[in-house]
N, C-alpha and C positions, 0 to 999 in steps of 0.2 A: 747202576750207570745213568739210565736212562733218565731216572728221577732227579741225580743230582744235575745234568744237562739241562733240563726244562727248569731247576733251582736258578740255575747259572744263570740263563736266558732271562727267567722274570727280573731276578737282579740288574743285569744290566739295562732291559728295557725300563724298570724303574730308574736308574742310575741317569738314562738318557732323558727320560720325561722329567726329571727334577731340576737338570741342567737347561733344557729347553724353556723350561717354567719360567727359571732364574734370569734366562738370558731375555726373556718378553719382560720381566719384571724392572730390570734395570736398563735396557735397553731403549733409547729417546725413540718415540713413534717418527717416524717420516713427517716432515713437511706437507700437509696436503697440495696438490699438483694444482694449480689456477687453471679452468678451461684455456683453451687454444687463443680463444677470442676477448678473455679477460684482460683488462688492462689495469694496472697500481696505481693509486693515486700520485699525480705529478707534484715535484717540489719545484718551485721557480723562484725566479729575483735572485738576489745577492747571497749566493749560499756562503761565502767566507766574509769574516770581517773584515773592515777597511786595513786595521792592524793587524791582520792575520794571527789573531791570538786564540780565534772561535771559528765554528763552522756548524753549520746545521744540516740534520740527516733526518731522513724517515725509517722506521726501522719496521719489517712485516706488514703483512695484510691483514686485514678482519676479512676471511673469506665467508663468515656467519651474514654479512649483509650486503648487498650490490645494488648500483643504480646504473641501469643500461650498460652492464658489462664492466663496470668501474668499480674496483674495491677500495675502500678508503684503508691510508696506511694506519699500522696499529700504533705507533708511536712516532712522536716528533720530538728530536732532542736538540739542546745545544752542547757542544762537544769541545772540550779544551783540544787544540792540535797539539798540542806540546805533550799532554799525558794521555790523552783520549779517554779523559775522565769525562762522565757523562753531568753536566752541571746544571741541568733543568731539564724535564719532562712532563709530555701531555700526550693525551689519545692523540691521533691522525685523524683528519678529515677527507673528504673526496676529492680536495684540493686546497695546496700549500704555496703561500709565495712570502718571501723574506725581504725586509727591508732594513738595511741597518742605518743607522744615525753617522753621521761625518765621521765622529771619533771614536767610534764602536762603542760607547756607552749602553747605546739600547738597541735592541733587537725587537722588529715589530713584525710578526707573524699573521697574516690574515689566512684563517682556515675557513673554506665553505663546506656545510653540509648538504642534506638534499632541500631543507626548506630555511634554514637560515644561516647567519654569517657571522663568525665572530674574529676581533682582531685583538691581537694578546701582545703585550711590550713586557719586555725582558730587561731587568737593571743587570748589566753583566759585572757590576760589585758586588751585589748582594745575592742576585739570582732569584729575587722576588719577580713576581709578576703582576699585570694589571690587564685585566680585560677591558675593553674601551666600551665606555657608555657613551649617551649622546645627553645634551644639556638638559634634557629632562631627567636623567638619573639612570633612563633605562638602557636596555640593550639595542643593537641593531634589529629594526623591527622583524618579524618574520616574513620571509618572501621579497626582502629587499636585499639586494646582494650589491658587492663589489664592482667595479669595471674589470671585465676579466684580462685584461692586458695589466703592463705594469703601472697604471696612472691611478692605482687606487690610492696612493700615497707617497707624499714627500716630505723630506724633514726639512724646515724652515732653519732650524738651528740643532745645536746638540739636544736640546731640552721640548722641543714642539715638533709635533708630528701633525703636518696638514692632511687630510684625511677626504677621499670621496667618496660618495655614498650614492648608490643607483646605477642604474646602467644605462639611463639616457634613452632619445628615441621614443619608441613605441611602448617600451618597459618603464617609463615615467622618468621626471625629470631628475637630474643628479643635484645633489645638496653638498655643501662643501664646508668642513668643522676643522676647528684646530684644537690640538689636544695639547695641553701643557701639561709636564711631568713633574711630579712631587715625590724628591726621593729623601728617605732620612734612614737613619742606621737599621731599625726594623719593621720599618712599614714603607709600601710603596704605592703610589697611586696618582691619579691624576684629574683635570679639570677640562671640560669640553664646551666650547660654545663654538657656535653657527658663524660662517661670514660667506658674504655675498662678493661677487667682483665683476668690476665694469669696464671694459676696456674702453680704449679713449684713442682716437683718430689719430693718426700722425706716424712717423717713421723717425728716427734720429740716431745717429754715430755717435754716442756720448765716449764710446773707448776708443775711436778711430781706428778700427781693423777691419772697415769696408762694410761688415755685414751690419744690416738694421737691427736697430732696437726698437719697443713699445713700451707702451707706459700702460699700467693696469691699478687702479683704486680700489682697492681693500673695503669692505665695510665688517666691523666686528661686532656682532650682537650680544646684547647682555640676555640672560635668560629670560628676564622679564619682557624681550622683545623691543628695546631703546637702542640705539648705537651705542656701543662701549668705546670705540676708537675708531680710526681710520689710518691706511699705510698707502702709501704711493711704493709700487713695484716697478722698476725697469728691466725686463725683460729680454733676453738674447732670442735669437732666432730660432733656436731648438724649445723656447718656452721656459727654460730655466731662470731663475732670480739673479741677474747681475747685481743690482744695489737696489736698497728699500730704505725709506724713512718710516718710521713705525708710531713716532709720537703724537700725531694728529688728533687733538680733540677741540670737542664744540666749547670746552670749559678754558676760562681766560688764560691756565697754565699752558694749555696743549695748541694754542693759536699758531700758527705758522701756514706759509706761502711758498710753493715750489712752482717754477716756472721751467720750459724748454723756450731756450733761446740761441740766437745766432751771434758770435761774435769774431770777426775778423776771417769768415767764412767757416767757422768750427761750430757744431753743436754743441751748446753749453747748457747746464742747470745752473738757476738761480733760486737761492732759497731765501725770502725777503720777510722780515719779521719787524713791522713799524707798529711796535709796542706803546700803548699809553697807558697810564693809571695813576689815578689820584694827582694830577696834575703833571706827572714826570713823564718824561719821553725817550725814548732810546730807539732810534731806528737803525738795523744793520741790514745788511745783505753779505752774501757769500756767492761768489761766482765759480764755478768748479766744471771740471769735466771728471771722467773716470778713465782709470786703466785697466788693465784684462782682467785684473782680480777683483773688479768691482770698488777698488779703493777711491776714495776723492781724490782729484789733484786740484788744488787751488789756483785759478788763474789772478782773483783780484777781491778785495773784500773793503768793507766802508763801514763807518759808524758815525751819526751824528746824536748828540744828547741835547734836551733844553727841560726847562721846567717853566711851565706856564702859572703856577701858582701867583693870584696876585700880589702876595705879601713878599714873592722871592723873585720871580719873573727872571728868569737867565734864559733868553730868547735871542739866537742871532741870526736875523733874517738871511743873511749871506749866506752863510754856512748851509742852512736849510736847504734854500734853495738850491746851492750847488749840488748837495747830497742829492737831494730830489729829481733834478735835470737829470743827474748821470743813472739815476735808478730808471727812469721814465725812458731814457733814451736806449735801456735794454729791455724794456717792457713793450714796447712800441709794437713790434712784430712778432710778440712771443706768444707760447700757447700756456695757459694756467693749467698746470696738470692738477694742484690739488691745493684749495686753501680753505682754513678754517676760520680766517680772521674775522674778529666780531661775532663768533660765535653761528655766524654763517657757511655752511659748508657748500663748495663750489667746485667744480672740476671741469676740463675740456672746453674752456670757453678764450675768448681772448684776450691776452694778458693786457694789452694796450686799454681795456676797459677797467683795469683795477685802481680804484681810487680810494681803498682804506685808509691812504695815507697822507689824505687831505681833508682833516679833522678841525681846521684852525678856522673855518669861516661860520658865521651865524648870520642869523637875520638882521642884524645890527652892524653886522660888517660883512657883508656878502662879496664873494669872489668877482672881480672887475676884469672881463676879458679884454679890456683894452690896454692893461697893464702886464708887466712880467710879473712870474713867479716871485721873484724878490720885492717887487712892489707892492705885490699884494699879501705878502708875510711882514712888511714892514708896516701897513696898515692895520694887521691881526695885532702885531705889538702894540702900536699905538692905541687900540681898542683896548687893550687889556692894561695898559696903565692908566689909562681913562676910567674904567671901572675899578682899579685901586685907588683913585685918587692921585695917583702920580704925576 
């Protein structure tokens, strides 16, 4: 009887031990508890896309490494808000910051490790990703970080990310880059150019909202170190871009000039293009203000055309003089914001000094200050007739 009891007890112990082993085999180990003073990597910026379709989240903490009590996130993900599906995923770092493009096409995620920084852009149509490279084709250098606040990037448009690299101050200068995205069905990449910025002196109220705007000239540099093109930005009081013109170049096709002037007590922008080529002239201007959305509101425009080719000569001194006197009236007390006319890049000077439109005088027919503009143009016409034998 006693032996039977011992056998039963042994069997019971064996079954209990087996069940406990099975529980240990199939039971998920508990998540390790973080030290009380530990902090998980922060996720900052625009968590949800502007259209509400996606959001960014981070999952877990990598407890195998730490820096000053901070644990990196184990994973960072882009998730569908409708289905909860994880659409893109990568490892997390010690700090994550999200910046969505205006139309929700792209999510830019800046991730910071101990000694380096990565900016990854995700295309929400294909969920392919591109790690931003600098103009030399390399990554952001080691020990070079982005600003710690949300000033590390802005979207100039749906396909152009403006990136600030460097902490500034004693940590070294900040440098500015323009990342243009290129997306195809099975490939997603980008190209990066450096740009420099020059703020101009002056305050204006082009949109008539009572708050001042400022002007900034941006030079975009080619990888070879030459200026690729120039831009003029009108910026609101909070630093955002209200309006811009981006097609300035020192090549003939990109010649243009923008001025700030006052007409009837209202701050206006004057776009003036006195174009000449192969004897043909086409002088035009547009005077405009801005609305609250940064759209141009036309105030007035005018145009005059002529041909100084000796064999054709279509040149009306009265019409040209009337046009020039009208434009010069606007320019008299204006500020030249940016001009690439004649291949010469100028900005921030007095607009009254602008003389790219007076190209009719020569040593044989100099300008006579005792005569009116129209009379001088008549002399220029007569000199052209004489040279053609007319």
